[in-house]
N, C-alpha and C positions, 0 to 999 in steps of 0.2 A: 661568861660575862655576868657580873653582878650589877643589878640596877636598882634604882629607887623609883617606885611608881605610885606614889600617893598623890591624889589630886582631889579637889572638891568637885561637886557636881557642876558640869558644864553643858548640861542639856541632855536630852534623851539620845539614845544611839541613833534613832531615825533622823536626828537633826544633823548628823555628821556629814551626810552627803551634800546638802545645800551649803553648809558652812565651809566644806572643803572647796566647793566651787567658788565661793566668795573669796577665800584665801588665795585661790589660784588667780582670780582677777586682780587681787591686791599685788600678788607677785608679778603679774603681767604689767601692772601700772609702774612699778619700780624698774622692772627689766627694760621696758620700752625707753624710759627716760635715761637709763644708764648707758644705753648704746645708741639711741637715735641721734643724739647731739654730735657724736663723734664724726660722722661724715658730713655734718652740716656746718662744722666750724669754719671751713674755708668760705662758705657763703656768708656766714655771720660776719666774719672779719672783712669781707669785701664790702658789706653793707654798713657796718658800724665802725670799722677800723680797729687798730690796736692788736697786731699779731702777737706782740710780746706779752699782752695781757690775757691771751686766750687760755693759758693754764688755769687762770682764776675761775673760769667757767666750770671746770672740774673740781678745782681745789676748794672753793668756797662751799660748793654743794656737799662735797665729801666731808669737809671740816664741820659744818653745822650739823650734818647727819651724824658724824662720829661722836661729837661731844654731847649731843642730846640723847643718844641711844641709852647710855647708862641710866639717865634720869627717867626715861620712859620705862626701862626695864624695872626699875624700883617702883614706879607708880603702878605698873601693871600687876606687881605682886601685892600692892596695897589696895587699889580700888578695882582691880579686875582688868582683863584684857580688852573687853568690849569698848568702854569709853575712850581708852587710849587709841584704839584703832580708828574710831570715829574722828577723834581730834586730828590724828595724823593725816587721814585722807582729806579732811577739810582744808588743813593748812597747805598740803601738797597741791591741791587744786587751785587755791588762791595764788600760790606761787607760780603755777603754770600759766594762769591768766596774766600775771604781771610780766612773766618772761615773754609771752606772746605779744605784748604791747610795748616792750622795751624800745626806747628811742636812742640809746647809746650803750657803749660797752659797760660803763660803770652801772647804769640802771639795770642792765641784764645780769651783771654779776650780783647786784643786790637782790634781784628777784630769784636768782638761783640759790641764794642763801635761805630765802623763805622756803623754797622747795625742799632744801635739805633738812630744814627743821621738821617739815611734815614727813619726809621719807625716813627720818630717824625713828619714827614710830611704826610705819607700815610693815616693812619687811621683818624686822626682829620680832615684833609681836605676833605676826602671822606664823613665823616659825615656832614661837613659844606655844601658840594655840595648838599647833600640830603635835607638839610634845605633850600637851594636856589631854588631847582627845584620843591619841593612838599610843599603843604599847610599842616597845622597841622592835618587836617582830613586825607589827603592822607598819611602823614608820619606814621600814625598808621599801615598802610598796608606795606609800604616800609621798616619800621623798622623791621617788621616781616621777610621780605625777607633777609635783611642784617643779622638779628639774626640767621636765618636758615643757611645761608652760614657760619657764624661763628661756628654754632653748628656742621655742617657737617665737616668743616675743622678741628675743634677741636677734633672731634671723630677720624677722619683719622690721625690727628697729632700724638697723643700718640701711636696709633697703628703702624704707619709708623716708629716712633722712636724706638719702640720695635722690629719691624721686621728688620730694618736696623742694630740695635745694635746686635741682636741675630744671624742674618744670612748674612749680608753684611758688611757694615762699617758705623759708626756714621757720617762719612763725607758726606754721601749722604743726610743727613737731611738738609744740607745747599744748596747743588747743586739742590735740588728739587725746590728751589725758582726761578731758572733762567727762565725756560719756562713759568711759571705762570706770572712772572713779565713782561716778554716780550709781552705776549698776552694782558695783561692789558694796557700797554703803547700804543700798537698799536690801541686798540679799543678806547682809549681816544683821540688819535690823529685823528682818523677817525670821531668821533661822537660828541665830547665835544667842543663847541665853546661858547665864552662869550664876551661880550662887557663891558669893564671896563673904567670908566672915570679916566684917569691918571692925577694926581696932584702931586705937589712937596710934599715929605714927608721926615721926619727926623727919621731915624732908631735909635733905642736905643741900640747901640752896647755895650756901657759901662754897661748898665743894664743886658744885656744877659751874658756878661763875668762874672760880679759879681755874678749873679744867679747861673751859672754853677760852679764857683769856690767855692762859699760858701757851696752848697749842696755836692759837691765832697769831701770837707774836712770832712763834717759831716759823710757822708757814709764811708769814709776812716777810720775815728775814730771808727765807730761802727763795721766795718768788721774786722779790724786788732787789735782792743783792746782785750787783753787777748790772742792774737795769736802771733803777731809780737812784741808787747810790753805789759807791764802790764797795767791794767786799771788805777792804781794809779800812773803811771809814769809821769815824766815831759813831755815826748813826747805826751802822751794821752791828758793831760791837754792843751798842746800847740795847738794840732790839733783842738780840740773842740773850744778853745778860738778864734783862728784865723778864724775858720769857722763861729762862731757866729758874730764876728765883721764884717766879709765880708757880711753876710746876712743883718746885721743892716745897713751897708753902702748901700747895694742894695735898701733897703726901702727908705732911704733918697734920693738916686738918682732918684728913681721912682716918688717921690713926686714932683720933679722939672723938670722931663723930659717932653718935649713937646709932644711926642708920646711914652709913656712907653711901653716896651715889655710886661709887666704884669701890666696893669692898676689897681690901687688899688680900683677904684670905684666898681669893680666887687665883692668886699668883703663887700660893704656897702648896697647892695640890698639884702633883705631877701631871695628871691627865688634863686638868684645867689650864695649867701653865703651858703645856705642850700644844694644846688645841688653840690657845690664844696667840702664842707666838707664831704658829703655823698660819693663822689667819692674817697676821701682820704681813707675812711674806706673800701670801696669796693676794692680798690687797695691792701690794707693790707690783706684782706681776700683772695683775689684771689692768691696773691703770696705765702701766707702761705700754701694754698692747693696745688698749682701747684708744689712748691718746695719740700714739705715734705710728701705728700701722697705717691708718688712713692717710696721715701726712706723707708717709713714705710712698704709698701706692699712688697718691695723687701728685705730690710734688716731685718725686724722683722718677717714678715709672711713667708719669704723664697721663694717667687715666682720669676718668670722671668720678664724681662722687658716688654714682651708682655702683660702679665696679669696685671702688674701695669698700663700699658697704658689703658686697658679697665676699670680699677677701676677709674682712673682719668677722662676718657672720659664720665663717667656717669654724672659728674658735668657739663661738657661742652655740654652735650645733654639736661639736664634740663634747662640750661640757655636760649637757643633760643626758646624752646617750650614756656617758660613763657614769654619771650620778645614778641613773636608773639601774645600771648593772652593779654598782657598788653595794646596794642593799643586800643582794644575794651573796655577794662576796664577803662582806664583813660579818654576816651571820655564820660563815664557815671558818674564816681564818682570823677574825677579830678586827676591831677598829684600826689598831695601829698598823698592822701589816698591810691592810687594804690602802690606808692613807699613804703609807710609805711607797707602795708600788706607784700610786698616782704621783707622788712627789718626784720620783725618778723619771717617770714619763714626761712630767712638766719640764724638768731640766733638759731632757733630750729635745723637746719642742722649742724651748727658748734658744738653745744652741743653733738649731736649724734656722730660726728667725735671724739670729745674729750673723749667720753665714750668708744671708741673702746679698746678692750683688746689686750694682746699679742698674743692671739690665735683666734682672730676674723675671721670669714669666709670672703673671698674676696667679696662675695655678699653683706654682711653687710656694707663693706666699700663703695661699689658702691652705695648702697641705700642712705647712709648718704651724700655722695658727690652729688648725684642727688638732694636731698632736698636743699642743699646749692646752687646748680645751679639754681633751681627754684626761690629761694629767690632773688638771684642776678639778674636774668632776669626780675623779676617783679619790682625791685627797680631801676636798672640802666637806662633802656630805658625811663621810664617816667621822671626821673630826668634830663636826657639829653634834651628831647623835651621841658620840662618846661624852662630850661635855654635858649634854642634857641627861644622860643616863646615870650620872653619879650623884644627882641631887633630887630632892622632892619638889612638890609644886611650889612651896613657899620660896624656893631659891631658883626655880627654873627660869623665871623671867630675868633675874639678875645675871645668871651665868650665860644665858642666850644673848642678852643685850651686851654683856661684856665681850663675848666672842665677836659679835657683829661690830662693836666699837673698835676692836683691834683690827678687823679687816678694813673698816672705813678709815681708821687712823693710818694704816699702812698705805692706803690709796691716797689720802690727803698729803701725807709727807712725801710719798713717792712721786706724785705729780709735781710737787714743788721742787724736789731734787732734780727730777728729769727736766723740768722746765728750765732750771738754772743751768744744767748741763747743755741743753740744746741752745739756749741763748748765748752761753759762753762760746760754744763751738761756732755758731754763726758769726758772732762778733769777731772772733779770731780770724775766720776765713775772710770776712769782708774788710777787715783792717789791712790785709796784705794780699790784694788780688793781683793776678797777672797783669802785665803792662798793657796787654791788648784789650782788657775789659775795665781797667781802673776808671776811666773817664765815663763809662756808660752805666755804672752802678749808682743806685741811690745813695745819698750821703748818710742815711740812717741805717743802722744795723737791724732795725725793725723791718724784716723782709716780708711784710704782709703781702705785697703784690707778687713778690718773687715766689713765695711759698705756695701761692695759689695757682701758679702757672700763668700768672697774668703778665709776666715780663717776656714779651715775645720779640725781643730785638735780635741782634745777630746770633748765629748759632753758637759762637764761642761764649757769649754771655750766658745763654741758656744752659750750656754745658757746665759752666762754672757754678751757676746757681744750683743746679741739680746736684752737683758734686758737694756743695756746701750743705745742702739739705740731707744728702745721704750720710755725710760725716756726722751730722747732728743726730739723725735717727739711729745710726750704727752705734754711737756712744751710748745712747739711751738703751738700746737692745742689749749691750754688754752689761749695763746695770740690771736689766731684767734677768739675765742669766745668773748674776750674783745673787739676786733675791731668791730665785728658784732653788739654787744650791743651798742657801741658808734654810729655806723651808724644808727641804728634804732631810737635812741634818737634824733639824728640830724634831721632825716626825720619827726619825730613827731613834732618838733619845727618849721618846714617850714610852711608858710602860705598856706591855702587851695585854695586861689584864686590868680591868677597871674595878674599883671598889667604891661603894657609896660614901658620900659625905653626909653624915646624919644632921638633920635639922636641929639647931640649937647649940651646936658646937663648932668652933672654928677649926677647920681641918689642919692637921699638922702636915709637915713635909713628908712625902713618902718616897 
């Protein structure tokens, strides 16, 4: 493996321990928020209403996170990693407070957008700092540490979400971020120092605005199509058309920008292109699992939020275990082959999830999600290190942020598509119910009370509702299988050997 390992001074070697601990806390901050809300969604919907809007809780967070990541990556290469991390933590904590005091579903969605703006800086820049402080050989060990923190936080997250939802209040899932973020910021202030050569730069503000606007319109069309307006309506066509034109304009602007927020050369190098496309697929798989496994376990199998949290935690436990092992493996057989093994395992796991029945034991759900987690852990970590290994310090922030952008974009688009699939499936089922239950169902296809197990009428009605929810979840899981297959194919097409992209030249296709 050929790598590029130039970086400015980022503190003495003795500083790396405290800095790594602070980065682990930052990782825990994002990991907790990524999973803790999954098992709390039913409680949130019971309190605030709007089951058909719940995908926005994931989508708006992922969207604002995705579209800000490239800008943060560029800023981190310009002003340094430290101030961007501070800013991200501060905004994330402000968003957490706003989420905790939300009084309606729209206000909670808006607060989640603020959280996403902060999260867009925290995790990508943390990963970038690891790339700065540690060599490729050392990164195999450090990635294991970060992955373990992600795993512990992700196991605790769904469990805490279930506990808070069942015994306290879902609002505590956001307030728990405050002490964790404060400690992380304090440790970074004490231990992380860097020397950055400041030069004049031209920020691509127009590109960032166009990027966010275009994808926002696409996500809006996917989430609200078939709900707020018909798919074949003028409004639907107009939203998608304007979104497409905006994204096309973004591409034209980026080609002419002096310092583009999302440089197009990252999509012309085979290692970078493969890693980025794999991240899109990983993002789709992750959001499909996180969003709909709890709904399946609670709404179809009839368990509580705490049990659903344990079922999802199995995936987030398998991920860090595999990521820790991937470091040793990719040093022996290479980035591409390690990631490809993970991609194949992820496909097997998603197929197992799609094969789950309406009466599957929770242990079977946990086993299937664990296999998915193992596959994602073996594929995501080597892909990220491969992307970082082919560039120097001046480009590491950009390529890391681009890779994270692709993953978040995959999740944002994935949750929108899956939300549309689930809503369409439910609407179809409720539009033509059996004669024995037709008069006992709500008039609205927004099945917020049904999905939460709150509809406790006759057994035939309950059975019909669970069947409808199973059909919706099953269709989503089939989409997750398709995304996993695409991810494995992309990894298979990546080159086995990496070559550096030299600073100062646009990489050509390889």
